[in-house]
C-alpha positions in Angstrom: 4.8 8.6 11.0 4.6 4.8 10.8 6.6 2.7 8.3 5.6 -0.8 7.4 8.0 -3.1 5.6 6.0 -5.4 3.4 7.6 -8.6 2.1 6.7 -11.3 -0.4 3.6 -11.6 -2.5 0.6 -9.5 -1.8 -2.3 -11.7 -2.9 -5.6 -13.2 -1.7 -3.8 -15.0 1.1 -1.8 -12.0 2.5 -3.8 -8.9 1.6 -6.2 -9.2 4.6 -3.1 -9.0 6.9 -1.7 -6.0 4.9 -5.1 -4.2 5.2 -5.2 -4.8 8.9 -1.6 -3.5 9.4 -2.3 -0.4 7.4 -5.5 0.4 9.4 -3.6 -0.2 12.7 -0.8 2.1 11.5 -3.3 4.9 10.8 -4.5 4.6 14.4 -1.0 5.5 15.5 -0.4 8.4 13.2 -1.6 10.3 10.0 1.4 9.4 7.9 1.9 5.8 6.8 4.9 4.7 4.7 4.8 1.3 3.0 8.2 0.0 2.0 7.6 -2.4 -0.9 11.2 -3.2 -1.6 10.7 -6.9 -0.9 7.4 -7.2 -2.8 7.6 -8.9 -6.3 3.9 -9.4 -7.0 0.6 -7.7 -6.1 -2.8 -9.0 -7.0 -6.2 -7.3 -7.3 -6.9 -8.1 -3.6 -3.6 -6.4 -2.7 -4.6 -3.4 -4.8 -7.9 -3.3 -2.8 -6.0 -3.2 0.5 -3.9 -0.3 -0.8 -7.1 1.5 -2.0 -8.7 1.1 1.5 -5.5 2.5 3.0 -5.6 5.5 0.6 -9.2 6.2 1.4 -8.4 5.9 5.2 -5.6 8.4 4.7 -7.9 10.8 2.9 -10.6 10.6 5.5 -8.1 11.4 8.3 -6.4 14.2 6.3 -3.3 12.0 6.3 -0.8 10.5 3.8 0.0 7.1 2.7 3.2 6.8 0.7 4.8 3.8 -1.1 8.5 3.7 -1.3 11.1 1.4 -3.0 8.5 0.0 -5.5 9.9 -2.6 -7.9 9.3 -2.1 -11.7 7.1 -5.2 -11.9 4.8 -3.8 -9.2 4.9 -0.3 -10.7 3.7 -1.8 -14.0 0.6 -3.2 -12.3 -0.1 0.2 -10.7 0.2 1.9 -14.1 -2.0 -0.7 -15.9 -4.7 -0.4 -13.3 -4.6 3.4 -12.9 -3.5 3.1 -9.3 -0.3 5.1 -10.1 -2.7 8.1 -10.4 -4.3 7.4 -7.0 -1.3 6.4 -4.9 1.7 8.5 -3.8 4.7 6.5 -5.0 8.3 7.7 -4.3 
């Protein structure tokens, strides 16, 4: 299991780094936990990074979980349908 603590805005500028960190984490193990406690905003490019992470988890028979998700970010997941695709605890 690998936990990544994500901070700040997840947008066009930061999502490539997030995607890279998620993919690197899956090279170390099949379970990746993303702690979003310090994330206040996520854009469509951030959602794309999470989708790639989810697809990577599925292809490896692994799990990607999001924990400590703020209400503002949960609303984005709900509006876009991502709450159905992601494991949010």
